[in-house]
C-alpha positions, 0 to 999 in steps of 0.5 A, spaced: 254 714 244 256 715 252 252 712 257 246 716 260 248 718 268 241 719 270 235 722 269 233 729 272 226 732 272 224 739 272 217 742 273 214 749 274 208 750 279 204 756 281 203 763 278 208 764 272 213 770 272 219 772 268 225 768 269 222 761 269 225 759 262 232 762 263 232 757 269 229 751 265 235 753 260 240 753 265 238 746 268 237 743 262 244 745 258 248 744 264 245 737 266 245 735 258 253 737 258 254 733 265 251 727 261 244 726 264 237 726 260 232 731 262 225 731 262 220 737 263 214 735 267 208 739 264 203 743 267 207 743 274 205 737 279 198 736 275 203 733 269 205 728 275 198 725 276 195 726 269 200 721 265 198 714 264 203 709 265 203 706 258 208 707 253 202 707 247 198 712 251 199 719 249 202 723 255 205 729 250 201 734 255 204 731 261 212 731 259 217 732 254 224 731 253 228 737 253 234 739 248 239 744 248 236 747 241 229 747 244 231 751 251 235 756 247 229 758 243 225 759 248 230 762 253 228 770 251 221 769 252 217 770 259 212 765 262 214 758 262 214 753 256 212 747 260 206 751 263 204 751 270 198 749 275 196 750 282 195 743 283 197 740 290 197 732 289 196 730 296 189 734 296 186 733 290 178 734 290 174 728 287 172 732 281 179 733 279 182 726 279 184 724 272 179 720 269 183 714 269 184 714 276 177 715 279 175 708 280 181 708 285 181 715 288 174 716 289 174 720 296 172 727 297 179 729 298 185 724 295 192 724 296 195 722 289 202 722 292 203 714 290 201 716 283 206 721 283 212 717 285 210 711 281 210 716 275 217 718 277 219 711 277 216 710 270 219 715 267 226 713 270 227 720 273 231 720 279 232 727 281 227 732 281 228 740 280 221 744 282 221 751 281 216 755 285 213 759 291 212 756 298 206 752 296 209 748 290 215 747 294 212 745 300 209 739 296 217 738 294 219 738 301 213 733 302 216 728 296 223 729 299 220 726 306 218 720 302 225 719 300 225 722 293 231 726 291 229 734 290 233 740 289 228 746 289 229 753 286 225 759 289 220 763 284 215 768 286 214 775 284 212 777 291 219 775 294 216 771 300 219 764 299 222 763 306 230 762 306 232 766 301 233 774 300 231 773 292 226 769 288 225 769 281 220 774 278 221 779 283 226 784 280 222 784 274 215 785 278 218 791 281 221 794 275 214 794 272 211 797 278 215 802 278 215 804 270 207 803 270 206 807 276 210 813 273 207 812 267 200 813 270 202 819 274 202 823 268 195 822 268 194 823 275 198 830 275 194 832 269 188 832 272 190 833 279 187 827 282 189 822 287 191 815 284 190 808 287 194 802 284 193 795 286 199 790 285 200 783 287 202 781 294 197 776 298 201 776 305 207 780 303 208 787 301 215 787 298 212 789 291 208 795 294 214 797 299 220 797 295 217 801 289 214 806 294 221 806 297 224 807 290 219 813 289 214 811 285 208 812 290 207 817 296 204 811 300 203 804 300 198 799 304 201 792 305 198 786 308 202 786 314 199 792 317 192 794 317 190 801 315 185 806 317 182 809 311 181 816 314 188 816 316 190 814 309 186 820 306 189 825 310 196 823 308 194 823 301 191 830 301 197 832 305 201 829 299 197 832 294 197 839 297 205 839 297 205 837 290 206 842 285 202 838 280 196 837 286 196 829 285 198 823 290 199 816 289 198 810 293 200 803 292 196 797 295 198 790 296 192 786 294 192 782 301 192 789 304 187 789 310 182 794 313 182 796 320 177 790 321 183 785 319 179 783 313 182 781 306 177 782 300 176 777 295 172 776 289 168 769 291 168 763 295 172 758 291 179 756 293 185 753 290 188 746 292 192 750 297 186 753 300 187 760 297 181 764 295 182 769 289 183 776 292 180 782 289 177 789 290 181 792 295 183 797 290 176 799 288 174 799 296 180 804 297 178 808 291 171 809 292 172 811 300 178 816 298 173 819 293 168 820 299 173 822 305 177 827 301 171 832 301 173 832 309 180 835 307 178 839 301 172 844 303 167 839 302 169 838 295 171 830 293 177 829 289 176 824 283 181 819 283 184 814 278 184 807 280 188 802 276 189 794 278 196 792 274 194 785 275 197 780 270 201 786 266 206 785 272 208 778 271 207 778 263 213 779 258 220 778 258 225 778 264 229 784 266 237 783 267 236 780 274 231 775 272 235 773 267 242 772 271 239 769 277 235 763 274 242 762 270 246 761 277 240 758 281 239 752 275 247 751 275 247 751 283 241 746 283 246 741 278 252 742 283 247 740 289 245 734 285 252 732 283 254 732 290 249 728 292 246 733 296 238 733 296 233 736 300 236 743 299 233 750 296 238 754 292 238 761 295 241 768 296 242 770 303 246 776 305 248 778 298 251 771 297 249 765 293 247 759 298 243 753 299 238 752 305 234 746 307 228 745 303 223 744 309 225 751 311 219 753 306 214 750 311 217 753 317 215 760 317 212 766 313 216 770 310 213 777 310 215 784 311 218 786 318 214 792 319 218 794 325 224 795 321 221 797 314 214 800 315 212 807 318 205 804 321 203 812 322 205 814 315 204 808 311 210 809 308 217 805 308 222 807 313 228 810 310 234 809 314 239 804 316 241 801 310 248 800 311 249 792 311 243 791 308 242 786 301 242 789 295 234 789 295 234 791 302 229 787 305 232 780 306 229 773 309 233 774 316 235 767 317 
């Protein structure tokens, strides 16, 4: 048996999206064929703080060896078979410190990075390929600064990781939003109603803007620009009057802000990255639409359909683009390791596969360029100047 060249670790963090398993497969198969051992870290960064450095301990919930047979079986499924979490090892609250570490780390907030590095060394992992959004990858950038070799793959259905035009999961999310909104429209048409469809998008409105550009909705509300409820009602009622079916649709990003500039949240609890759980903007818009519509309809309110697509967007199998791009990204990550080029993020820029410095994920927020792509008076995309744009139009602009 030939000698193992080294050991590569791979993990998935943050929210799940279709396309993660194809990325894991691509990394695993290429790495094994290049002569490396591949270890899958389970539950994202949590797996690297929860394991016990004892060969007799049961660490099956923290890591597993990956084989071609295993990843080939799972490539067609959605989500991530390695599981995921929103763990941030540098900011672990006291009540979530693993039991075997509580005596050592007992502050209100704890940095478990030394444990992460010790566990990587214990496993013999020399190179790590994290797959995630800007939160997950910001910690990967932190590890790289500690001297550990990381090559990252961008993933998020919001498509908001800086440094790349495309993130795994975005195409499937947009495809689902378009289809589901078209499906729901049949009911809106039948009952001559207004329809409010809430989609994911905390800080970036790509998942609302692009489907609207593709004709799924009449208007869209995005986090990058606050909206006036009365103006939205006026526009939707105008759309309804000009539609033979007497209906109109608005797509609402979960992070859309009212004129006061406030997001709506489900509660006060935050995750380890400081994010409160968003929720309620669709309900708010729906309720206000019903009240305000009477103003534009001879004092008779128009009923509406209020649908939050939620996890339906991120569940299930990947579409074609989210099967192909992860395959390429995984192979690119291995290319970088073979070339000893670390601290990199694989990317697509201006329609071409590329890579950029990993610390770009902490350098700026990737959001919709309102001046280029959003009509702030009409709450809809700008339909002009497409020449020279990338396939999905709105790029990282770096």
